[in-house]
C-alpha positions as CSV (number, residue, x, y, z in Angstrom):
1,X,9.1,22.7,12.2
2,X,6.9,20.4,14.3
3,X,3.7,22.2,13.2
4,X,4.9,22.0,9.5
5,X,5.5,18.3,9.9
6,X,2.1,17.8,11.5
7,X,0.3,19.8,8.8
8,X,2.1,17.7,6.1
9,X,1.0,14.5,7.8
10,X,-2.5,15.7,8.1
11,X,-2.5,16.7,4.4
12,X,-1.0,13.4,3.4
13,X,-3.9,11.6,5.1
14,X,-6.5,13.7,3.2
15,X,-5.7,13.3,-0.5
16,X,-7.7,15.5,-2.8
17,X,-7.2,13.7,-6.2
18,X,-7.1,9.9,-6.6
19,X,-5.3,8.3,-9.5
20,X,-6.8,4.8,-9.8
21,X,-4.3,2.5,-11.7
22,X,-6.1,-0.4,-13.4
23,X,-4.3,-3.6,-14.3
24,X,-4.8,-7.3,-14.4
25,X,-2.4,-8.0,-11.5
26,X,-0.4,-11.1,-10.8
27,X,-0.1,-13.5,-7.8
28,X,2.5,-12.3,-5.2
29,X,2.9,-15.9,-4.0
30,X,2.5,-19.3,-5.5
31,X,-0.4,-19.9,-3.1
32,X,-2.4,-17.3,-5.0
33,X,-1.9,-18.9,-8.4
34,X,-4.9,-21.2,-8.4
35,X,-7.4,-18.6,-7.5
36,X,-5.8,-16.1,-9.9
37,X,-6.1,-18.5,-12.9
38,X,-9.6,-19.5,-11.9
39,X,-10.7,-15.8,-12.0
40,X,-9.1,-15.3,-15.4
41,X,-10.5,-18.4,-17.0
42,X,-14.1,-17.8,-15.7
43,X,-14.1,-14.1,-16.7
44,X,-16.0,-13.8,-20.0
45,X,-14.8,-10.2,-20.4
46,X,-11.2,-11.6,-20.6
47,X,-11.7,-14.8,-22.5
48,X,-14.8,-16.6,-23.9
49,X,-14.8,-20.4,-23.8
50,X,-17.5,-22.9,-24.8
51,X,-19.3,-24.1,-21.7
52,X,-17.1,-21.7,-19.7
53,X,-18.5,-22.5,-16.3
54,X,-17.0,-26.0,-16.6
55,X,-14.2,-25.6,-19.1
56,X,-12.7,-22.5,-17.4
57,X,-12.2,-24.0,-14.0
58,X,-10.9,-27.2,-15.6
59,X,-8.2,-25.3,-17.6
60,X,-7.3,-23.3,-14.5
61,X,-6.9,-26.4,-12.4
62,X,-4.9,-28.2,-15.0
63,X,-2.5,-25.3,-15.5
64,X,-2.0,-24.4,-11.8
65,X,1.0,-26.6,-11.0
66,X,2.7,-25.6,-14.3
67,X,2.2,-21.9,-13.6
68,X,3.3,-22.2,-10.0
69,X,6.6,-23.6,-11.2
70,X,7.0,-20.7,-13.6
71,X,6.5,-18.2,-10.8
72,X,9.0,-20.1,-8.6
73,X,11.5,-19.6,-11.4
74,X,11.1,-15.8,-11.4
75,X,11.4,-15.5,-7.7
76,X,8.2,-16.9,-6.2
77,X,5.6,-14.4,-7.4
78,X,4.8,-11.5,-9.7
79,X,6.5,-8.1,-9.2
80,X,3.6,-6.2,-10.9
81,X,2.3,-4.8,-7.6
82,X,5.7,-3.6,-6.6
83,X,6.2,-1.9,-10.0
84,X,2.7,-0.4,-10.0
85,X,3.1,1.1,-6.5
86,X,6.5,2.5,-7.4
87,X,5.1,4.0,-10.6
88,X,2.1,5.4,-8.8
89,X,4.3,7.0,-6.1
90,X,6.6,8.6,-8.6
91,X,3.6,9.7,-10.7
92,X,1.7,11.4,-7.8
93,X,4.9,13.1,-6.6
94,X,5.3,14.6,-10.1
95,X,1.7,15.6,-10.2
96,X,1.9,17.4,-6.9
97,X,4.6,19.6,-8.4
98,X,2.9,20.1,-11.7
99,X,-0.6,20.7,-10.4
100,X,-0.5,22.0,-6.8
101,X,-4.1,23.1,-7.2
102,X,-5.3,19.5,-7.4
103,X,-2.8,18.2,-4.8
104,X,-2.4,16.1,-2.8
105,X,-2.6,13.3,-5.3
106,X,-2.7,9.7,-4.2
107,X,-2.4,6.6,-6.3
108,X,-4.6,3.6,-5.8
109,X,-4.1,0.1,-7.4
110,X,-7.1,-1.7,-8.7
111,X,-6.3,-5.2,-9.9
112,X,-8.7,-7.5,-11.7
113,X,-7.6,-11.0,-10.5
114,X,-5.6,-10.6,-7.3
115,X,-5.6,-8.2,-4.4
116,X,-6.0,-5.2,-4.2
117,X,-9.3,-5.9,-5.9
118,X,-11.5,-3.3,-7.5
119,X,-14.1,-3.4,-4.7
120,X,-11.5,-3.0,-2.0
121,X,-9.9,-0.1,-3.8
122,X,-13.0,1.9,-4.4
123,X,-14.2,1.4,-0.8
124,X,-10.9,2.8,0.4
125,X,-11.2,5.7,-2.1
126,X,-14.5,6.6,-0.6
127,X,-13.2,6.3,3.0
128,X,-10.4,8.7,2.2
129,X,-12.8,11.4,1.3
130,X,-11.5,11.9,-2.3
131,X,-12.9,14.9,-4.2
132,X,-11.7,13.9,-7.7
133,X,-10.9,10.4,-9.0
134,X,-9.2,9.7,-12.3
135,X,-9.6,6.1,-13.5
136,X,-6.3,5.4,-15.3
137,X,-5.8,2.2,-17.3
138,X,-2.2,0.9,-17.2
139,X,-2.8,-0.8,-20.5
140,X,-1.8,1.9,-23.0
141,X,-3.7,0.1,-25.8
142,X,-7.4,-0.5,-25.1
143,X,-9.0,-4.0,-25.3
144,X,-12.4,-5.1,-24.2
145,X,-10.6,-8.0,-22.6
146,X,-8.2,-6.0,-20.4
147,X,-9.2,-2.4,-19.8
148,X,-12.8,-3.3,-20.6
149,X,-12.9,-6.0,-18.0
150,X,-11.5,-3.7,-15.3
151,X,-14.0,-1.0,-16.2
152,X,-16.8,-3.6,-16.1
153,X,-15.7,-4.5,-12.5
154,X,-16.0,-0.8,-11.5
155,X,-19.5,-0.7,-13.0
156,X,-20.4,-3.9,-11.2
157,X,-19.2,-2.4,-7.9
158,X,-21.4,0.6,-8.2
159,X,-24.5,-1.3,-9.3
160,X,-24.5,-2.8,-5.8
161,X,-24.3,0.6,-4.0
162,X,-25.0,4.3,-4.3
163,X,-22.5,6.3,-6.4
164,X,-20.8,8.9,-4.1
165,X,-22.0,12.3,-5.0
166,X,-19.0,14.0,-3.5
167,X,-16.5,12.3,-5.9
168,X,-16.1,13.7,-9.4
169,X,-15.0,10.9,-11.7
170,X,-13.3,10.8,-15.0
171,X,-11.3,8.2,-17.0
172,X,-8.3,7.6,-19.2
173,X,-8.8,4.3,-21.0
174,X,-6.2,4.5,-23.7
175,X,-2.9,6.4,-24.6
176,X,-1.2,4.3,-27.2
177,X,0.5,7.1,-29.2
178,X,1.7,9.4,-26.4
179,X,5.1,10.7,-27.6
180,X,6.9,9.9,-24.3
181,X,5.6,6.4,-24.4
182,X,7.2,5.9,-27.8
183,X,10.3,7.6,-26.5
184,X,10.8,5.3,-23.5
185,X,10.4,2.2,-25.7
186,X,12.9,3.8,-28.1
187,X,15.4,4.2,-25.2
188,X,14.8,0.6,-24.1
189,X,15.6,-0.6,-27.6
190,X,18.7,1.5,-27.9
191,X,20.0,0.0,-24.6
192,X,19.8,-3.5,-26.1
193,X,21.1,-2.5,-29.6
194,X,24.4,-1.5,-27.8
195,X,24.9,-5.1,-26.9
196,X,25.3,-6.1,-30.6
197,X,28.5,-5.7,-32.6
198,X,28.5,-2.4,-34.4
199,X,29.0,-4.1,-37.8
200,X,25.6,-5.7,-37.7
201,X,23.7,-3.4,-35.3
202,X,21.5,-1.8,-38.1
203,X,20.5,-5.3,-39.3
204,X,19.2,-6.5,-36.0
205,X,15.5,-7.5,-36.4
206,X,13.3,-5.7,-33.9
207,X,10.3,-7.9,-32.9
208,X,7.6,-6.0,-31.1
209,X,5.6,-8.6,-29.1
210,X,2.2,-8.1,-27.4
211,X,-0.3,-10.3,-25.7
212,X,-2.4,-11.9,-28.4
213,X,-6.2,-11.7,-28.7
214,X,-8.8,-14.3,-29.8
215,X,-9.7,-13.8,-33.4
216,X,-13.4,-13.7,-32.4
217,X,-12.6,-10.4,-30.6
218,X,-10.6,-9.1,-33.5
219,X,-13.5,-9.8,-35.9
220,X,-15.9,-8.2,-33.6
221,X,-13.9,-4.9,-33.9
222,X,-11.8,-4.7,-30.8
223,X,-9.4,-1.8,-31.2
224,X,-6.5,-3.4,-29.5
225,X,-4.6,-4.7,-32.6
226,X,-4.5,-1.4,-34.4
227,X,-3.7,0.5,-31.2
228,X,-0.7,-1.8,-30.6
229,X,0.4,-1.3,-34.2
230,X,0.1,2.5,-33.6
231,X,2.5,2.3,-30.7
232,X,4.9,0.3,-32.8
233,X,4.7,2.9,-35.6
234,X,5.2,5.8,-33.2
235,X,8.2,4.0,-31.6
236,X,9.9,3.3,-34.9
237,X,9.3,6.9,-36.0
238,X,11.0,8.1,-32.8
239,X,13.8,5.5,-33.1
240,X,14.8,6.8,-36.6
241,X,17.0,3.7,-37.3
242,X,17.0,1.5,-40.5
243,X,16.4,-1.7,-38.6
244,X,13.6,-4.0,-39.9
245,X,10.8,-4.6,-37.5
246,X,7.7,-6.8,-37.1
247,X,4.8,-7.1,-34.7
248,X,4.2,-10.6,-33.3
249,X,1.8,-12.0,-30.6
250,X,2.4,-14.0,-27.5
251,X,0.6,-15.8,-24.6
252,X,-2.3,-17.6,-26.3
253,X,-4.6,-19.3,-23.9
254,X,-7.3,-21.9,-24.6
255,X,-8.4,-23.8,-27.7
256,X,-9.8,-21.1,-29.8
257,X,-7.8,-19.4,-32.7
258,X,-5.9,-16.3,-31.7
259,X,-4.1,-13.4,-33.5
260,X,-0.9,-14.5,-35.2
261,X,2.0,-14.7,-36.0
262,X,3.0,-16.1,-32.5
263,X,6.2,-14.8,-31.1
264,X,7.8,-18.3,-30.6
265,X,6.9,-19.4,-34.1
266,X,8.3,-16.1,-35.5
267,X,11.6,-16.6,-33.7
268,X,12.0,-20.1,-35.2
269,X,10.9,-19.0,-38.7
270,X,13.3,-16.0,-38.8
271,X,16.2,-18.2,-37.7
272,X,15.4,-20.5,-40.6
273,X,15.5,-17.5,-42.9
274,X,18.9,-16.6,-41.6
275,X,17.9,-13.8,-39.2
276,X,20.0,-14.8,-36.2
277,X,20.2,-11.5,-34.3
278,X,16.9,-10.3,-32.7
279,X,15.5,-8.0,-30.1
280,X,12.2,-8.7,-28.4
281,X,10.3,-5.6,-27.3
282,X,7.2,-6.1,-25.0
283,X,5.3,-3.2,-26.5
284,X,2.0,-3.6,-24.6
285,X,3.5,-4.1,-21.1
286,X,4.4,-1.2,-18.8
287,X,6.2,-3.3,-16.2
288,X,7.8,-6.7,-15.7
289,X,5.7,-9.7,-14.9
290,X,5.5,-13.4,-15.9
291,X,5.0,-12.7,-19.6
292,X,8.3,-10.8,-19.8
293,X,10.4,-12.5,-17.0
294,X,9.4,-16.1,-17.9
295,X,7.8,-16.4,-21.3
296,X,10.1,-14.0,-23.0
297,X,13.3,-14.3,-21.0
298,X,13.4,-18.0,-20.1
299,X,11.1,-19.8,-22.6
300,X,12.0,-17.7,-25.7
301,X,15.4,-16.0,-25.2
302,X,17.1,-18.8,-23.3
303,X,15.5,-22.1,-24.4
304,X,13.7,-21.6,-27.8
305,X,16.4,-19.3,-29.3
306,X,19.1,-21.8,-28.4
307,X,17.1,-24.7,-30.0
308,X,16.4,-22.6,-33.1
309,X,20.0,-21.6,-33.7
310,X,19.7,-17.9,-33.0
311,X,23.1,-16.4,-32.5
312,X,22.1,-13.4,-30.3
313,X,18.7,-12.4,-28.9
314,X,18.0,-9.6,-26.4
315,X,14.9,-8.6,-24.6
316,X,14.2,-4.9,-24.1
317,X,13.2,-4.0,-20.6
318,X,9.6,-2.9,-19.8
319,X,9.2,0.8,-19.0
320,X,9.2,0.1,-15.3
321,X,10.5,3.2,-13.4
322,X,12.4,4.8,-16.3
323,X,12.2,8.6,-15.8
324,X,10.8,9.2,-19.3
325,X,8.0,6.7,-18.6
326,X,7.1,8.5,-15.3
327,X,7.1,11.7,-17.3
328,X,4.7,10.1,-19.7
329,X,2.3,9.0,-17.0
330,X,2.4,12.5,-15.4
331,X,1.8,14.2,-18.7
332,X,-1.1,12.0,-19.6
333,X,-2.8,12.6,-16.3
334,X,-2.0,16.3,-16.0
335,X,-3.4,17.1,-19.5
336,X,-6.5,15.0,-18.6
337,X,-7.0,16.9,-15.3
338,X,-6.6,20.2,-17.0
339,X,-8.5,19.7,-20.3
340,X,-10.4,16.4,-20.2
341,X,-12.4,14.9,-21.7
342,X,-14.1,13.4,-18.7
343,X,-14.9,10.3,-20.8
344,X,-13.8,9.9,-24.4
345,X,-16.2,9.5,-27.4
346,X,-13.9,6.6,-28.5
347,X,-14.7,4.7,-25.3
348,X,-18.4,5.4,-25.6
349,X,-18.5,3.9,-29.1
350,X,-19.0,0.2,-29.3
351,X,-17.4,-2.3,-31.6
352,X,-19.3,-2.6,-34.9
353,X,-20.3,-6.2,-34.2
354,X,-20.8,-5.9,-30.4
355,X,-23.9,-7.7,-29.2
356,X,-23.0,-7.6,-25.5
357,X,-25.6,-6.1,-23.3
358,X,-22.9,-6.0,-20.5
359,X,-20.7,-3.8,-22.7
360,X,-23.6,-1.6,-23.6
361,X,-24.7,-1.0,-20.0
362,X,-21.2,-0.5,-18.8
363,X,-20.6,2.3,-21.3
364,X,-23.9,3.9,-20.4
365,X,-22.8,3.7,-16.7
366,X,-19.5,5.5,-17.4
367,X,-21.2,8.1,-19.5
368,X,-23.4,9.0,-16.5
369,X,-20.7,8.5,-13.9
370,X,-18.3,10.9,-15.7
371,X,-20.9,13.6,-16.4
372,X,-22.3,14.3,-12.9
373,X,-21.2,17.9,-13.4
374,X,-19.7,20.1,-16.1
375,X,-16.1,19.8,-17.4
376,X,-15.4,23.2,-16.0
377,X,-16.3,22.0,-12.5
378,X,-14.0,19.0,-12.9
379,X,-10.8,20.9,-13.8
380,X,-8.4,22.8,-11.5
381,X,-7.1,25.2,-14.2
C-alpha cells in the first residue's frame, strides 16, 4: 500500500499531458484591480483606442475606484480562478479515465491580465517535463480580442526563448457548436424557466447575452459574432421549446461604437413592448465573474429591471461545474488528443480585412509550433 501510494505521488508529480486553459482572468482582490484594468486598456489585441498609450491608462485610472466597488459587492474579488481550477481538476480526472495512454493529465491556467500569467504558466509547464501540451481556449467562441490575445501572448513568450523540442504542442481555439455545450446551456435555461408560472412559461423571452465587440473588429471580419450566434442556434435546437429568443450584447468599453443591441437597452425596450418576463443567458461565459455576478445580476436583474417595470427576470447560471459541462470539456479534449487537428485551418486563416503584422506572424508561429512532428506522433491512439 505504501509503495502504491509512493508511486502515485511520483506519477502525480510527473504529468505527461498538459491542458493549458486560456482565459482573461479577473482580480482576486481589489488591490489587483488597477493593474488589471491597465493591462486590458493598453492591450491593442483586446481593444484599440486612439492614442492608446495615453488614453488607455487614463481610462483605466478613471475606472479603478468604480470597478473596485463592484468587486467588493460580489465578495471582494473575481471567482474565475477558483472556477477554472475546479473545471481543470474535474477535466483532467475525466481524461485520466478516458485516455490512460496519455495520462497523467494536468491542467494549467494561463490568464491574460492577472496571475497566473502566460509566461509563468509556460515556464512551469517546461519545468514539469511535459511531453504533450494542449492549448485550450476557455472562450468557446473565437475572437481576435480574447483567444487571439491569449495566443499572441504565448507567441510573444517563445519569441524571447527557445521552443522546447521535447514538448509536442497542439491547440483548441474554438468549440462553439459542441453538442454538450448546447446541452448544458439548455439545462441552465430549464432551471430558470421552472421559476416562472406554468401559464406563461412558454412566453418567457430568452435573451442570450454575450460580451460585445467593437464594430471595427466586426467589419474586419472577426468570427466571434457568428460563432456566438451558432451557439445560440445550437442551444435553441437542443431546448426544443417555443419560447422567443434574441441575442444581445453587453459590457461595452471605451468611446468607439460596439456591436448592438446592448443588453440593458434591450431589457428596457422589451418592457416597453409589454415583455415583462425575461431570462438572461450568458452564452459566451463558461464560469461566473464580474460580468455575470455584477453586471447581469445586480445592475440589470435587480436595478434596471425594477426601474423598467419588468415583472420577473431570471439569470441562467454559467456552466461552472455542471457535470454536462465537464463532459463537454473532456469530450473536446479527448477527441482532439485522439484525432487532431494539431492546429485548425480555420485558425490559420486571417480575417478578410486583417492588416495586422502581429496577427500574421502569430499564426505563422503556431503553424510551425504545432507541426514539429507528424499527427501520428502526436496522438496516443
